[in-house]
C-alpha positions as CSV (number, residue, x, y, z in Angstrom):
1,M,20.4,-15.5,-0.4
2,R,19.7,-11.8,0.2
3,T,18.9,-9.8,-2.9
4,A,18.2,-6.2,-3.8
5,A,14.7,-7.2,-5.1
6,L,13.8,-8.9,-1.8
7,D,15.0,-5.8,0.2
8,V,12.9,-3.5,-2.0
9,I,9.8,-5.7,-1.7
10,R,10.1,-5.9,2.1
11,D,10.8,-2.2,2.4
12,E,7.8,-1.4,0.3
13,H,5.6,-3.7,2.3
14,Q,6.8,-1.9,5.5
15,A,6.1,1.5,4.0
16,L,2.6,0.5,2.9
17,A,1.8,-1.1,6.2
18,A,2.9,2.1,8.0
19,M,0.7,4.1,5.6
20,L,-2.3,1.9,6.2
21,R,-1.8,2.2,10.0
22,S,-1.5,5.9,9.8
23,L,-4.7,6.1,7.7
24,K,-6.6,4.2,10.4
25,M,-5.1,6.3,13.2
26,L,-6.1,9.6,11.4
27,L,-9.7,8.4,11.2
28,A,-9.7,7.1,14.8
29,K,-8.4,10.4,16.1
30,A,-11.0,12.4,14.2
31,R,-13.8,10.2,15.5
32,R,-12.5,10.5,19.1
33,E,-12.4,14.3,18.8
34,N,-15.7,14.4,17.0
35,T,-14.1,16.3,14.1
36,M,-13.9,15.8,10.4
37,P,-10.5,14.2,9.3
38,D,-8.1,16.1,7.1
39,F,-9.6,15.1,3.7
40,D,-6.7,16.5,1.8
41,V,-4.3,14.1,3.6
42,L,-6.7,11.1,3.2
43,R,-6.8,11.8,-0.5
44,A,-3.0,12.1,-0.7
45,M,-2.6,8.8,1.2
46,L,-5.0,6.9,-1.1
47,F,-3.4,8.4,-4.2
48,Y,0.0,7.2,-2.9
49,V,-1.4,3.6,-2.5
50,D,-2.7,3.8,-6.1
51,E,0.4,5.2,-7.6
52,F,3.1,3.2,-5.9
53,P,2.0,-0.2,-4.4
54,E,-0.9,-0.8,-6.9
55,R,0.8,0.3,-10.1
56,L,4.5,-0.4,-9.5
57,H,4.9,-2.9,-6.8
58,H,2.0,-5.3,-7.6
59,T,2.6,-5.1,-11.4
60,K,6.2,-6.3,-10.9
61,E,5.2,-9.1,-8.5
62,S,2.5,-10.4,-10.9
63,E,4.5,-10.0,-14.1
64,L,8.0,-10.9,-13.0
65,L,8.2,-12.6,-9.6
66,F,5.1,-14.8,-9.6
67,P,5.5,-16.4,-13.0
68,R,9.1,-17.5,-12.2
69,L,8.0,-18.9,-8.9
70,R,5.0,-20.7,-10.4
71,Q,7.4,-22.6,-12.8
72,R,9.6,-23.8,-9.9
73,A,7.0,-24.3,-7.1
74,P,3.8,-25.9,-8.5
75,A,2.6,-26.4,-5.0
76,L,2.2,-22.6,-4.7
77,A,0.1,-22.3,-7.8
78,A,-3.2,-21.7,-5.9
79,T,-1.6,-19.2,-3.6
80,L,0.0,-17.3,-6.4
81,S,-3.4,-17.3,-8.3
82,R,-5.1,-15.9,-5.2
83,L,-2.5,-13.2,-4.8
84,N,-2.7,-12.3,-8.5
85,E,-6.5,-11.9,-8.1
86,D,-5.9,-9.6,-5.2
87,H,-3.6,-7.5,-7.4
88,A,-6.2,-7.5,-10.2
89,R,-8.8,-6.1,-7.8
90,G,-6.5,-3.7,-6.1
91,E,-7.0,-0.7,-8.4
92,A,-10.8,-1.0,-8.3
93,A,-10.6,-1.4,-4.5
94,V,-8.7,1.9,-4.2
95,R,-11.2,3.6,-6.5
96,D,-14.1,2.3,-4.3
97,L,-12.3,3.8,-1.2
98,E,-11.8,7.1,-3.0
99,H,-15.5,7.2,-3.9
100,A,-16.4,6.4,-0.3
101,L,-14.1,9.2,0.8
102,L,-15.7,11.7,-1.5
103,A,-19.1,10.7,-0.2
104,F,-17.9,11.3,3.4
105,E,-16.5,14.6,2.5
106,V,-19.5,15.8,0.5
107,M,-22.3,14.2,2.6
108,G,-20.7,14.5,6.0
109,E,-21.3,12.5,9.2
110,S,-23.9,10.2,7.6
111,R,-21.2,8.7,5.5
112,R,-18.4,8.5,8.1
113,A,-19.1,4.9,9.3
114,A,-19.3,3.5,5.8
115,F,-15.9,5.0,4.9
116,E,-14.3,3.8,8.1
117,Q,-15.7,0.3,7.6
118,A,-14.5,0.3,4.0
119,V,-11.0,1.3,5.2
120,D,-11.0,-1.4,7.9
121,R,-11.9,-4.1,5.3
122,Y,-9.3,-2.8,2.8
123,V,-6.5,-2.6,5.4
124,A,-7.2,-6.0,6.9
125,G,-7.2,-7.6,3.4
126,Y,-4.0,-5.8,2.4
127,L,-2.2,-6.8,5.6
128,E,-3.3,-10.4,5.1
129,H,-2.1,-10.3,1.5
130,M,1.3,-9.0,2.4
131,A,1.6,-11.6,5.2
132,V,1.1,-14.4,2.7
133,E,3.8,-12.9,0.5
134,E,6.2,-12.4,3.4
135,N,5.6,-15.9,5.0
136,E,5.2,-18.1,1.9
137,I,6.2,-16.5,-1.4
138,L,9.4,-14.6,-0.5
139,P,11.0,-17.5,1.4
140,A,10.1,-19.9,-1.5
141,A,11.5,-17.4,-4.0
142,Q,14.7,-17.0,-2.0
143,Q,15.2,-20.7,-2.0
144,L,14.2,-21.6,-5.6
145,L,15.0,-18.8,-7.9
146,T,18.3,-18.6,-9.8
147,A,20.9,-16.0,-9.9
148,A,19.7,-15.0,-13.4
149,D,16.2,-14.6,-12.1
150,W,17.4,-12.4,-9.3
151,A,19.4,-10.3,-11.6
152,D,16.3,-9.5,-13.6
153,L,14.2,-8.9,-10.5
154,D,16.8,-6.7,-8.8
155,A,17.0,-4.4,-11.9
156,A,13.2,-4.2,-12.1
157,F,12.4,-3.5,-8.5
158,A,15.4,-1.1,-8.1
159,A,13.5,1.2,-10.5
160,N,10.5,1.6,-8.2
161,R,12.1,4.2,-5.9
162,D,9.2,4.7,-3.6
163,P,9.9,7.9,-1.5
164,L,8.5,6.2,1.6
165,T,11.4,3.7,1.4
166,G,14.0,6.5,1.6
167,H,14.3,7.7,-2.0
168,E,14.0,11.3,-3.0
169,P,10.6,11.9,-4.6
170,A,10.5,12.8,-8.3
171,D,9.5,16.4,-8.8
172,E,5.9,15.4,-9.8
173,Y,5.4,13.6,-6.4
174,R,7.2,16.1,-4.2
175,E,4.1,18.0,-3.1
176,L,2.2,14.7,-2.5
177,F,4.8,13.4,-0.1
178,H,5.2,16.8,1.6
179,T,1.4,16.7,2.3
180,I,1.6,13.1,3.7
181,V,4.7,13.4,5.8
182,N,3.8,16.8,7.3
183,N,0.2,16.0,8.1
184,A,-0.4,12.3,8.5
185,P,0.1,10.8,11.9
186,A,3.0,8.5,12.8
187,P,4.3,6.0,11.8
188,I,4.3,7.5,8.3
189,G,4.1,11.2,9.1
190,L,4.8,14.0,11.6
191,G,1.4,15.5,11.9
192,G,-1.5,15.2,14.3
193,G,-3.8,13.8,11.7
194,S,-7.1,15.8,12.0
195,Q,-8.5,19.2,11.6
196,D,-11.4,20.7,13.3
197,R,-13.9,20.8,10.5
198,S,-17.2,20.5,12.3
199,R,-20.2,20.2,10.1
C-alpha cells in the first residue's frame, strides 16, 4: 500500500541526504582550494537540519509512527528504541555541530579538521539511521499498519511541507532557503560552495 505519509517520509529522507552530501561537498571543495568555506551557507544548512528533520520529521516518527508499529511488530522493539534514542540525541548533535562550526569560523584553520570530522561522524550516523528506517521500519509499517493508522499519519506528515521536497517555503523561511539553494553545491543547491576567505 502506498500512502501519503510514506511518500513524505521518503521525500524528506532524500532531501536530507542531499543536504548532508552538499554539506560535505562544500567542505571538501574549500579544503581542496585552501580557502575558508562559506560560513553563512553552512550555518543555514545546519539550521535547516534543526528546524525541519529534527523538529518536524523526527518528532512525528517518534510520537506517531513508531508507537503504532511497536504495538504490531514486537520483534522491532529494539530497533525502534535505538531509532528513538537517535532522535532524542539529534537536537544536541546539531548544537554540537553548530558549536564546532562557530569554533572553526572564529578560530580559523586550527579548528577545520575537528569540524570536518564532526560533520563526517554526523552524516555517517544520519545516513545509517535513515537506511534502517527505509529498509526495516517503513516496509514493516506498510505491511502491518491499518487504514485508520495511515489516515492519521497521512494528515500529520502532510503538514510538514519541507521546502526541499517541493513546497513553497513559509515567509519566515524564504531567506533561509534562498541562501541554501543559491549558494550550496549540488545536489541541494546551485552554487559553487566556497568563498575565498583566506585567514
